[in-house]
N, C-alpha and C positions, 0 to 999 in steps of 0.2 A: 861266621854265622852261626846262632846258637841252635840247636834242636833240629828236625828234620826237616829238608828243603821241601819247597811248594811242590814240586812234582811229586816227590814220596808221600806226602799228605793225599794229593790229589788220588793216587792210585791206590792208598789204604782205603780211602773213602769208596773206591770204585769196587776194591776186592767185598767191601763190609755191605755193600748193597742188597737188599734183598727184595729183589721185583715181583712182581705178580706173575704168573704164568702170562705167555705170551707180550714181554715186555723186554727189549735188553737195553744195556746202558753200555754207553763207549765214550771213550775220553776223545773229544774233538777241540782242538787248538786250545788246549788246557783247562776245557770245560767239561766237565760231565753230562752229557745226552743221552735222554731216555727216550726211548720210540716203541711202539708196537712192531713186533715183528709181523712178516708178511707172510701171508696166509697160502695155503697150498694153490689154491684157483689163483693167486698172486705170480707166483712161481710157474705156474703153467701158463699162465700170458706171457710173462718175458720170456719163457725158452721157446714159444711159438713166434715171437715176433725176431728173434735173435738166430731161429734158425730162416725164417722167411729172408731177413736182412743178408744173411750168407748167401743164399740160394743168388739174390739179387745182385750181390757185388761178385761171385762168381760168372753169372751169365755178363755182367758188365766187363769183365775183365777178358773173358772171350771173345768179345765184341769190336773188342781195340786192338 
């Protein structure tokens, strides 16, 4: 094969991207996906759900 392989081209394109603030780019299954990053409130809600689930699972395990 002549020249860089497709993975290398994809990697170089990803590295060269200049995204606006609040966005991120990921390589997923051979494609570059651009999406907004989560806001602080999103992380806060996720952490609260995780903590509540951990308590629920712990209580469930002690009952069995």
